[in-house]
PDB file with one MODEL, atoms N, CA, C and O in Angstrom:
MODEL        1
ATOM      1  N   UNK A   1      14.197 -24.933 -13.419  1.00  0.00           N
ATOM      2  CA  UNK A   1      14.398 -24.938 -11.988  1.00  0.00           C
ATOM      3  C   UNK A   1      13.340 -25.794 -11.305  1.00  0.00           C
ATOM      4  O   UNK A   1      12.189 -25.838 -11.737  1.00  0.00           O
ATOM      5  N   UNK A   2      13.737 -26.464 -10.247  1.00  0.00           N
ATOM      6  CA  UNK A   2      12.822 -27.321  -9.507  1.00  0.00           C
ATOM      7  C   UNK A   2      12.342 -26.550  -8.290  1.00  0.00           C
ATOM      8  O   UNK A   2      13.067 -26.430  -7.302  1.00  0.00           O
ATOM      9  N   UNK A   3      11.149 -26.039  -8.354  1.00  0.00           N
ATOM     10  CA  UNK A   3      10.638 -25.149  -7.310  1.00  0.00           C
ATOM     11  C   UNK A   3      10.007 -25.870  -6.127  1.00  0.00           C
ATOM     12  O   UNK A   3       9.795 -25.248  -5.086  1.00  0.00           O
ATOM     13  N   UNK A   4       9.703 -27.146  -6.246  1.00  0.00           N
ATOM     14  CA  UNK A   4       8.976 -27.842  -5.188  1.00  0.00           C
ATOM     15  C   UNK A   4       9.856 -28.676  -4.275  1.00  0.00           C
ATOM     16  O   UNK A   4       9.350 -29.558  -3.581  1.00  0.00           O
ATOM     17  N   UNK A   5      11.146 -28.427  -4.256  1.00  0.00           N
ATOM     18  CA  UNK A   5      12.029 -29.167  -3.361  1.00  0.00           C
ATOM     19  C   UNK A   5      11.841 -28.647  -1.941  1.00  0.00           C
ATOM     20  O   UNK A   5      11.891 -27.441  -1.698  1.00  0.00           O
ATOM     21  N   UNK A   6      11.623 -29.566  -1.010  1.00  0.00           N
ATOM     22  CA  UNK A   6      11.329 -29.183   0.376  1.00  0.00           C
ATOM     23  C   UNK A   6      12.307 -29.826   1.349  1.00  0.00           C
ATOM     24  O   UNK A   6      11.913 -30.353   2.389  1.00  0.00           O
ATOM     25  N   UNK A   7      13.576 -29.776   1.000  1.00  0.00           N
ATOM     26  CA  UNK A   7      14.609 -30.366   1.840  1.00  0.00           C
ATOM     27  C   UNK A   7      15.235 -29.299   2.732  1.00  0.00           C
ATOM     28  O   UNK A   7      15.391 -28.152   2.314  1.00  0.00           O
ATOM     29  N   UNK A   8      15.591 -29.672   3.958  1.00  0.00           N
ATOM     30  CA  UNK A   8      16.264 -28.705   4.823  1.00  0.00           C
ATOM     31  C   UNK A   8      17.663 -28.391   4.300  1.00  0.00           C
ATOM     32  O   UNK A   8      18.366 -29.255   3.775  1.00  0.00           O
ATOM     33  N   UNK A   9      18.037 -27.136   4.463  1.00  0.00           N
ATOM     34  CA  UNK A   9      19.378 -26.680   4.102  1.00  0.00           C
ATOM     35  C   UNK A   9      20.029 -26.177   5.382  1.00  0.00           C
ATOM     36  O   UNK A   9      19.447 -25.363   6.100  1.00  0.00           O
ATOM     37  N   UNK A  10      21.223 -26.655   5.668  1.00  0.00           N
ATOM     38  CA  UNK A  10      21.969 -26.230   6.849  1.00  0.00           C
ATOM     39  C   UNK A  10      23.038 -25.235   6.398  1.00  0.00           C
ATOM     40  O   UNK A  10      23.849 -25.535   5.522  1.00  0.00           O
ATOM     41  N   UNK A  11      23.030 -24.052   7.005  1.00  0.00           N
ATOM     42  CA  UNK A  11      24.046 -23.043   6.704  1.00  0.00           C
ATOM     43  C   UNK A  11      24.734 -22.708   8.015  1.00  0.00           C
ATOM     44  O   UNK A  11      24.094 -22.310   8.989  1.00  0.00           O
ATOM     45  N   UNK A  12      26.045 -22.876   8.022  1.00  0.00           N
ATOM     46  CA  UNK A  12      26.806 -22.704   9.260  1.00  0.00           C
ATOM     47  C   UNK A  12      28.111 -21.969   8.970  1.00  0.00           C
ATOM     48  O   UNK A  12      28.789 -22.258   7.984  1.00  0.00           O
ATOM     49  N   UNK A  13      28.456 -21.018   9.834  1.00  0.00           N
ATOM     50  CA  UNK A  13      29.708 -20.293   9.685  1.00  0.00           C
ATOM     51  C   UNK A  13      30.880 -21.184  10.076  1.00  0.00           C
ATOM     52  O   UNK A  13      30.812 -21.906  11.071  1.00  0.00           O
ATOM     53  N   UNK A  14      31.956 -21.134   9.293  1.00  0.00           N
ATOM     54  CA  UNK A  14      33.174 -21.878   9.591  1.00  0.00           C
ATOM     55  C   UNK A  14      34.308 -20.887   9.835  1.00  0.00           C
ATOM     56  O   UNK A  14      34.746 -20.197   8.914  1.00  0.00           O
ATOM     57  N   UNK A  15      34.780 -20.820  11.080  1.00  0.00           N
ATOM     58  CA  UNK A  15      35.929 -19.961  11.397  1.00  0.00           C
ATOM     59  C   UNK A  15      37.162 -20.416  10.617  1.00  0.00           C
ATOM     60  O   UNK A  15      37.930 -19.600  10.108  1.00  0.00           O
ATOM     61  N   UNK A  16      37.334 -21.725  10.537  1.00  0.00           N
ATOM     62  CA  UNK A  16      38.501 -22.294   9.860  1.00  0.00           C
ATOM     63  C   UNK A  16      38.545 -21.907   8.380  1.00  0.00           C
ATOM     64  O   UNK A  16      39.606 -21.579   7.849  1.00  0.00           O
ATOM     65  N   UNK A  17      37.388 -21.947   7.721  1.00  0.00           N
ATOM     66  CA  UNK A  17      37.320 -21.647   6.288  1.00  0.00           C
ATOM     67  C   UNK A  17      36.977 -20.187   6.011  1.00  0.00           C
ATOM     68  O   UNK A  17      37.067 -19.733   4.870  1.00  0.00           O
ATOM     69  N   UNK A  18      36.582 -19.447   7.052  1.00  0.00           N
ATOM     70  CA  UNK A  18      36.198 -18.056   6.939  1.00  0.00           C
ATOM     71  C   UNK A  18      35.080 -17.845   5.916  1.00  0.00           C
ATOM     72  O   UNK A  18      35.131 -16.930   5.093  1.00  0.00           O
ATOM     73  N   UNK A  19      34.078 -18.709   5.990  1.00  0.00           N
ATOM     74  CA  UNK A  19      32.927 -18.601   5.088  1.00  0.00           C
ATOM     75  C   UNK A  19      31.760 -19.398   5.669  1.00  0.00           C
ATOM     76  O   UNK A  19      31.911 -20.152   6.630  1.00  0.00           O
ATOM     77  N   UNK A  20      30.591 -19.206   5.053  1.00  0.00           N
ATOM     78  CA  UNK A  20      29.412 -19.990   5.406  1.00  0.00           C
ATOM     79  C   UNK A  20      29.433 -21.282   4.601  1.00  0.00           C
ATOM     80  O   UNK A  20      29.624 -21.254   3.386  1.00  0.00           O
ATOM     81  N   UNK A  21      29.238 -22.411   5.268  1.00  0.00           N
ATOM     82  CA  UNK A  21      29.183 -23.714   4.614  1.00  0.00           C
ATOM     83  C   UNK A  21      27.717 -24.117   4.465  1.00  0.00           C
ATOM     84  O   UNK A  21      26.893 -23.817   5.329  1.00  0.00           O
ATOM     85  N   UNK A  22      27.400 -24.793   3.369  1.00  0.00           N
ATOM     86  CA  UNK A  22      26.033 -25.194   3.069  1.00  0.00           C
ATOM     87  C   UNK A  22      25.963 -26.709   2.958  1.00  0.00           C
ATOM     88  O   UNK A  22      26.732 -27.319   2.216  1.00  0.00           O
ATOM     89  N   UNK A  23      25.040 -27.314   3.695  1.00  0.00           N
ATOM     90  CA  UNK A  23      24.878 -28.765   3.658  1.00  0.00           C
ATOM     91  C   UNK A  23      23.415 -29.163   3.601  1.00  0.00           C
ATOM     92  O   UNK A  23      22.519 -28.359   3.859  1.00  0.00           O
ATOM     93  N   UNK A  24      23.197 -30.421   3.257  1.00  0.00           N
ATOM     94  CA  UNK A  24      21.850 -30.978   3.146  1.00  0.00           C
ATOM     95  C   UNK A  24      21.772 -32.253   3.985  1.00  0.00           C
ATOM     96  O   UNK A  24      22.207 -33.314   3.537  1.00  0.00           O
ATOM     97  N   UNK A  25      21.222 -32.159   5.197  1.00  0.00           N
ATOM     98  CA  UNK A  25      21.188 -33.305   6.104  1.00  0.00           C
ATOM     99  C   UNK A  25      20.478 -34.544   5.550  1.00  0.00           C
ATOM    100  O   UNK A  25      20.783 -35.662   5.965  1.00  0.00           O
ATOM    101  N   UNK A  26      19.544 -34.362   4.626  1.00  0.00           N
ATOM    102  CA  UNK A  26      18.793 -35.504   4.098  1.00  0.00           C
ATOM    103  C   UNK A  26      19.529 -36.278   3.013  1.00  0.00           C
ATOM    104  O   UNK A  26      19.067 -37.340   2.596  1.00  0.00           O
ATOM    105  N   UNK A  27      20.656 -35.769   2.553  1.00  0.00           N
ATOM    106  CA  UNK A  27      21.407 -36.441   1.492  1.00  0.00           C
ATOM    107  C   UNK A  27      22.703 -37.014   2.050  1.00  0.00           C
ATOM    108  O   UNK A  27      23.490 -36.293   2.662  1.00  0.00           O
ATOM    109  N   UNK A  28      22.926 -38.310   1.839  1.00  0.00           N
ATOM    110  CA  UNK A  28      24.158 -38.936   2.328  1.00  0.00           C
ATOM    111  C   UNK A  28      25.361 -38.450   1.519  1.00  0.00           C
ATOM    112  O   UNK A  28      25.210 -37.847   0.457  1.00  0.00           O
ATOM    113  N   UNK A  29      26.530 -38.718   2.030  1.00  0.00           N
ATOM    114  CA  UNK A  29      27.746 -38.316   1.309  1.00  0.00           C
ATOM    115  C   UNK A  29      28.423 -37.175   2.025  1.00  0.00           C
ATOM    116  O   UNK A  29      28.376 -37.075   3.251  1.00  0.00           O
ATOM    117  N   UNK A  30      29.050 -36.320   1.254  1.00  0.00           N
ATOM    118  CA  UNK A  30      29.790 -35.226   1.866  1.00  0.00           C
ATOM    119  C   UNK A  30      28.874 -34.318   2.673  1.00  0.00           C
ATOM    120  O   UNK A  30      27.743 -34.035   2.277  1.00  0.00           O
ATOM    121  N   UNK A  31      29.389 -33.870   3.812  1.00  0.00           N
ATOM    122  CA  UNK A  31      28.577 -33.061   4.726  1.00  0.00           C
ATOM    123  C   UNK A  31      28.286 -31.683   4.139  1.00  0.00           C
ATOM    124  O   UNK A  31      27.161 -31.193   4.239  1.00  0.00           O
ATOM    125  N   UNK A  32      29.285 -31.060   3.531  1.00  0.00           N
ATOM    126  CA  UNK A  32      29.123 -29.704   2.995  1.00  0.00           C
ATOM    127  C   UNK A  32      29.143 -29.751   1.476  1.00  0.00           C
ATOM    128  O   UNK A  32      30.025 -30.371   0.882  1.00  0.00           O
ATOM    129  N   UNK A  33      28.171 -29.098   0.848  1.00  0.00           N
ATOM    130  CA  UNK A  33      28.021 -29.139  -0.609  1.00  0.00           C
ATOM    131  C   UNK A  33      28.345 -27.823  -1.293  1.00  0.00           C
ATOM    132  O   UNK A  33      28.566 -27.799  -2.504  1.00  0.00           O
ATOM    133  N   UNK A  34      28.377 -26.729  -0.544  1.00  0.00           N
ATOM    134  CA  UNK A  34      28.629 -25.423  -1.128  1.00  0.00           C
ATOM    135  C   UNK A  34      29.111 -24.488  -0.028  1.00  0.00           C
ATOM    136  O   UNK A  34      29.165 -24.862   1.143  1.00  0.00           O
ATOM    137  N   UNK A  35      29.460 -23.269  -0.419  1.00  0.00           N
ATOM    138  CA  UNK A  35      29.911 -22.278   0.555  1.00  0.00           C
ATOM    139  C   UNK A  35      29.882 -20.887  -0.078  1.00  0.00           C
ATOM    140  O   UNK A  35      29.739 -20.749  -1.293  1.00  0.00           O
ATOM    141  N   UNK A  36      30.019 -19.874   0.751  1.00  0.00           N
ATOM    142  CA  UNK A  36      30.206 -18.505   0.274  1.00  0.00           C
ATOM    143  C   UNK A  36      30.585 -17.616   1.444  1.00  0.00           C
ATOM    144  O   UNK A  36      30.430 -18.001   2.603  1.00  0.00           O
ATOM    145  N   UNK A  37      31.084 -16.422   1.136  1.00  0.00           N
ATOM    146  CA  UNK A  37      31.511 -15.489   2.167  1.00  0.00           C
ATOM    147  C   UNK A  37      30.343 -14.783   2.847  1.00  0.00           C
ATOM    148  O   UNK A  37      30.472 -14.354   3.994  1.00  0.00           O
ATOM    149  N   UNK A  38      29.195 -14.653   2.161  1.00  0.00           N
ATOM    150  CA  UNK A  38      28.041 -13.994   2.767  1.00  0.00           C
ATOM    151  C   UNK A  38      26.908 -15.003   2.944  1.00  0.00           C
ATOM    152  O   UNK A  38      26.814 -15.988   2.212  1.00  0.00           O
ATOM    153  N   UNK A  39      26.062 -14.741   3.918  1.00  0.00           N
ATOM    154  CA  UNK A  39      24.943 -15.634   4.191  1.00  0.00           C
ATOM    155  C   UNK A  39      23.987 -15.689   3.001  1.00  0.00           C
ATOM    156  O   UNK A  39      23.541 -16.765   2.604  1.00  0.00           O
ATOM    157  N   UNK A  40      23.680 -14.527   2.441  1.00  0.00           N
ATOM    158  CA  UNK A  40      22.750 -14.470   1.312  1.00  0.00           C
ATOM    159  C   UNK A  40      23.240 -15.266   0.111  1.00  0.00           C
ATOM    160  O   UNK A  40      22.469 -15.987  -0.523  1.00  0.00           O
ATOM    161  N   UNK A  41      24.513 -15.134  -0.196  1.00  0.00           N
ATOM    162  CA  UNK A  41      25.077 -15.891  -1.324  1.00  0.00           C
ATOM    163  C   UNK A  41      25.132 -17.376  -0.998  1.00  0.00           C
ATOM    164  O   UNK A  41      24.959 -18.212  -1.885  1.00  0.00           O
ATOM    165  N   UNK A  42      25.371 -17.711   0.269  1.00  0.00           N
ATOM    166  CA  UNK A  42      25.366 -19.124   0.666  1.00  0.00           C
ATOM    167  C   UNK A  42      23.980 -19.721   0.454  1.00  0.00           C
ATOM    168  O   UNK A  42      23.859 -20.870   0.027  1.00  0.00           O
ATOM    169  N   UNK A  43      22.936 -18.955   0.749  1.00  0.00           N
ATOM    170  CA  UNK A  43      21.563 -19.421   0.520  1.00  0.00           C
ATOM    171  C   UNK A  43      21.357 -19.680  -0.971  1.00  0.00           C
ATOM    172  O   UNK A  43      20.861 -20.741  -1.351  1.00  0.00           O
ATOM    173  N   UNK A  44      21.730 -18.726  -1.812  1.00  0.00           N
ATOM    174  CA  UNK A  44      21.569 -18.889  -3.256  1.00  0.00           C
ATOM    175  C   UNK A  44      22.363 -20.089  -3.776  1.00  0.00           C
ATOM    176  O   UNK A  44      21.858 -20.879  -4.573  1.00  0.00           O
ATOM    177  N   UNK A  45      23.603 -20.216  -3.318  1.00  0.00           N
ATOM    178  CA  UNK A  45      24.420 -21.360  -3.726  1.00  0.00           C
ATOM    179  C   UNK A  45      23.797 -22.667  -3.250  1.00  0.00           C
ATOM    180  O   UNK A  45      23.849 -23.677  -3.953  1.00  0.00           O
ATOM    181  N   UNK A  46      23.207 -22.648  -2.057  1.00  0.00           N
ATOM    182  CA  UNK A  46      22.562 -23.841  -1.529  1.00  0.00           C
ATOM    183  C   UNK A  46      21.367 -24.260  -2.371  1.00  0.00           C
ATOM    184  O   UNK A  46      21.173 -25.447  -2.634  1.00  0.00           O
ATOM    185  N   UNK A  47      20.567 -23.289  -2.793  1.00  0.00           N
ATOM    186  CA  UNK A  47      19.423 -23.590  -3.650  1.00  0.00           C
ATOM    187  C   UNK A  47      19.892 -24.209  -4.961  1.00  0.00           C
ATOM    188  O   UNK A  47      19.336 -25.207  -5.421  1.00  0.00           O
ATOM    189  N   UNK A  48      20.918 -23.609  -5.559  1.00  0.00           N
ATOM    190  CA  UNK A  48      21.458 -24.149  -6.819  1.00  0.00           C
ATOM    191  C   UNK A  48      22.032 -25.546  -6.623  1.00  0.00           C
ATOM    192  O   UNK A  48      21.839 -26.421  -7.466  1.00  0.00           O
ATOM    193  N   UNK A  49      22.735 -25.759  -5.516  1.00  0.00           N
ATOM    194  CA  UNK A  49      23.310 -27.076  -5.248  1.00  0.00           C
ATOM    195  C   UNK A  49      22.224 -28.124  -5.031  1.00  0.00           C
ATOM    196  O   UNK A  49      22.351 -29.259  -5.490  1.00  0.00           O
ATOM    197  N   UNK A  50      21.162 -27.744  -4.335  1.00  0.00           N
ATOM    198  CA  UNK A  50      20.052 -28.667  -4.100  1.00  0.00           C
ATOM    199  C   UNK A  50      19.377 -29.037  -5.420  1.00  0.00           C
ATOM    200  O   UNK A  50      19.055 -30.203  -5.650  1.00  0.00           O
ATOM    201  N   UNK A  51      19.167 -28.057  -6.276  1.00  0.00           N
ATOM    202  CA  UNK A  51      18.578 -28.332  -7.586  1.00  0.00           C
ATOM    203  C   UNK A  51      19.477 -29.261  -8.400  1.00  0.00           C
ATOM    204  O   UNK A  51      18.984 -30.164  -9.076  1.00  0.00           O
ATOM    205  N   UNK A  52      20.786 -29.045  -8.341  1.00  0.00           N
ATOM    206  CA  UNK A  52      21.732 -29.910  -9.056  1.00  0.00           C
ATOM    207  C   UNK A  52      21.690 -31.339  -8.528  1.00  0.00           C
ATOM    208  O   UNK A  52      21.761 -32.296  -9.300  1.00  0.00           O
ATOM    209  N   UNK A  53      21.574 -31.479  -7.211  1.00  0.00           N
ATOM    210  CA  UNK A  53      21.455 -32.808  -6.613  1.00  0.00           C
ATOM    211  C   UNK A  53      20.210 -33.525  -7.129  1.00  0.00           C
ATOM    212  O   UNK A  53      20.263 -34.699  -7.493  1.00  0.00           O
ATOM    213  N   UNK A  54      19.093 -32.805  -7.154  1.00  0.00           N
ATOM    214  CA  UNK A  54      17.839 -33.397  -7.624  1.00  0.00           C
ATOM    215  C   UNK A  54      17.944 -33.806  -9.091  1.00  0.00           C
ATOM    216  O   UNK A  54      17.446 -34.863  -9.479  1.00  0.00           O
ATOM    217  N   UNK A  55      18.580 -32.987  -9.894  1.00  0.00           N
ATOM    218  CA  UNK A  55      18.769 -33.310 -11.315  1.00  0.00           C
ATOM    219  C   UNK A  55      19.642 -34.552 -11.457  1.00  0.00           C
ATOM    220  O   UNK A  55      19.362 -35.418 -12.286  1.00  0.00           O
ATOM    221  N   UNK A  56      20.702 -34.641 -10.648  1.00  0.00           N
ATOM    222  CA  UNK A  56      21.580 -35.816 -10.704  1.00  0.00           C
ATOM    223  C   UNK A  56      20.814 -37.089 -10.360  1.00  0.00           C
ATOM    224  O   UNK A  56      21.002 -38.120 -11.004  1.00  0.00           O
ATOM    225  N   UNK A  57      19.952 -37.021  -9.349  1.00  0.00           N
ATOM    226  CA  UNK A  57      19.133 -38.184  -8.998  1.00  0.00           C
ATOM    227  C   UNK A  57      18.210 -38.548 -10.153  1.00  0.00           C
ATOM    228  O   UNK A  57      18.013 -39.725 -10.455  1.00  0.00           O
ATOM    229  N   UNK A  58      17.647 -37.535 -10.794  1.00  0.00           N
ATOM    230  CA  UNK A  58      16.737 -37.761 -11.918  1.00  0.00           C
ATOM    231  C   UNK A  58      17.474 -38.406 -13.098  1.00  0.00           C
ATOM    232  O   UNK A  58      16.963 -39.344 -13.710  1.00  0.00           O
ATOM    233  N   UNK A  59      18.655 -37.913 -13.412  1.00  0.00           N
ATOM    234  CA  UNK A  59      19.436 -38.445 -14.535  1.00  0.00           C
ATOM    235  C   UNK A  59      19.812 -39.902 -14.303  1.00  0.00           C
ATOM    236  O   UNK A  59      19.772 -40.716 -15.226  1.00  0.00           O
ATOM    237  N   UNK A  60      20.175 -40.224 -13.068  1.00  0.00           N
ATOM    238  CA  UNK A  60      20.583 -41.597 -12.752  1.00  0.00           C
ATOM    239  C   UNK A  60      19.388 -42.486 -12.417  1.00  0.00           C
ATOM    240  O   UNK A  60      19.543 -43.657 -12.071  1.00  0.00           O
ATOM    241  N   UNK A  61      18.199 -41.909 -12.527  1.00  0.00           N
ATOM    242  CA  UNK A  61      16.942 -42.619 -12.259  1.00  0.00           C
ATOM    243  C   UNK A  61      16.848 -43.163 -10.839  1.00  0.00           C
ATOM    244  O   UNK A  61      16.176 -44.162 -10.587  1.00  0.00           O
ATOM    245  N   UNK A  62      17.529 -42.493  -9.918  1.00  0.00           N
ATOM    246  CA  UNK A  62      17.410 -42.835  -8.503  1.00  0.00           C
ATOM    247  C   UNK A  62      16.227 -42.079  -7.924  1.00  0.00           C
ATOM    248  O   UNK A  62      15.931 -40.961  -8.347  1.00  0.00           O
ATOM    249  N   UNK A  63      15.558 -42.676  -6.971  1.00  0.00           N
ATOM    250  CA  UNK A  63      14.452 -41.998  -6.300  1.00  0.00           C
ATOM    251  C   UNK A  63      15.007 -41.011  -5.294  1.00  0.00           C
ATOM    252  O   UNK A  63      15.919 -41.328  -4.530  1.00  0.00           O
ATOM    253  N   UNK A  64      14.452 -39.819  -5.304  1.00  0.00           N
ATOM    254  CA  UNK A  64      14.841 -38.835  -4.293  1.00  0.00           C
ATOM    255  C   UNK A  64      14.388 -39.325  -2.931  1.00  0.00           C
ATOM    256  O   UNK A  64      13.322 -39.927  -2.798  1.00  0.00           O
ATOM    257  N   UNK A  65      15.191 -39.068  -1.937  1.00  0.00           N
ATOM    258  CA  UNK A  65      14.838 -39.420  -0.573  1.00  0.00           C
ATOM    259  C   UNK A  65      13.689 -38.537  -0.110  1.00  0.00           C
ATOM    260  O   UNK A  65      13.531 -37.410  -0.580  1.00  0.00           O
ATOM    261  N   UNK A  66      12.900 -39.049   0.801  1.00  0.00           N
ATOM    262  CA  UNK A  66      11.802 -38.262   1.356  1.00  0.00           C
ATOM    263  C   UNK A  66      12.393 -37.170   2.252  1.00  0.00           C
ATOM    264  O   UNK A  66      13.225 -37.464   3.111  1.00  0.00           O
ATOM    265  N   UNK A  67      11.973 -35.909   2.061  1.00  0.00           N
ATOM    266  CA  UNK A  67      12.543 -34.838   2.877  1.00  0.00           C
ATOM    267  C   UNK A  67      12.082 -34.920   4.337  1.00  0.00           C
ATOM    268  O   UNK A  67      10.965 -35.346   4.628  1.00  0.00           O
ATOM    269  N   UNK A  68      12.956 -34.509   5.230  1.00  0.00           N
ATOM    270  CA  UNK A  68      12.614 -34.385   6.633  1.00  0.00           C
ATOM    271  C   UNK A  68      11.679 -33.189   6.772  1.00  0.00           C
ATOM    272  O   UNK A  68      11.951 -32.118   6.230  1.00  0.00           O
ATOM    273  N   UNK A  69      10.594 -33.368   7.487  1.00  0.00           N
ATOM    274  CA  UNK A  69       9.646 -32.280   7.678  1.00  0.00           C
ATOM    275  C   UNK A  69       9.353 -32.101   9.159  1.00  0.00           C
ATOM    276  O   UNK A  69       9.669 -32.960   9.981  1.00  0.00           O
ATOM    277  N   UNK A  70       8.755 -30.990   9.473  1.00  0.00           N
ATOM    278  CA  UNK A  70       8.341 -30.745  10.854  1.00  0.00           C
ATOM    279  C   UNK A  70       7.015 -29.997  10.832  1.00  0.00           C
ATOM    280  O   UNK A  70       6.624 -29.425   9.815  1.00  0.00           O
ATOM    281  N   UNK A  71       6.338 -30.011  11.963  1.00  0.00           N
ATOM    282  CA  UNK A  71       5.085 -29.277  12.107  1.00  0.00           C
ATOM    283  C   UNK A  71       5.332 -28.105  13.040  1.00  0.00           C
ATOM    284  O   UNK A  71       5.906 -28.256  14.119  1.00  0.00           O
ATOM    285  N   UNK A  72       4.896 -26.962  12.613  1.00  0.00           N
ATOM    286  CA  UNK A  72       4.990 -25.787  13.475  1.00  0.00           C
ATOM    287  C   UNK A  72       3.740 -25.726  14.348  1.00  0.00           C
ATOM    288  O   UNK A  72       2.630 -25.968  13.875  1.00  0.00           O
ATOM    289  N   UNK A  73       3.924 -25.412  15.581  1.00  0.00           N
ATOM    290  CA  UNK A  73       2.765 -25.286  16.478  1.00  0.00           C
ATOM    291  C   UNK A  73       1.962 -24.050  16.068  1.00  0.00           C
ATOM    292  O   UNK A  73       2.523 -23.007  15.734  1.00  0.00           O
ATOM    293  N   UNK A  74       0.673 -24.192  16.102  1.00  0.00           N
ATOM    294  CA  UNK A  74      -0.200 -23.059  15.756  1.00  0.00           C
ATOM    295  C   UNK A  74      -1.033 -22.682  16.930  1.00  0.00           C
ATOM    296  O   UNK A  74      -1.834 -21.751  16.845  1.00  0.00           O
TER     297      UNK A  74
ENDMDL
END
């Protein structure tokens, strides 16, 4: 497992699909990469999908894109 991935994950409810959709704004291509009926399972599926994306980039020897980050006010 790749524990140091710091990419944003977008989880949004879809009335049309009656499930939570999971997407990764920093990765081009399809907007939604996974889904599930519960928020918790959507999070888990999103983590697995993100890890799979990173592995695919590694296998094809493509450089991973730099993740979008933000600073929290302290």
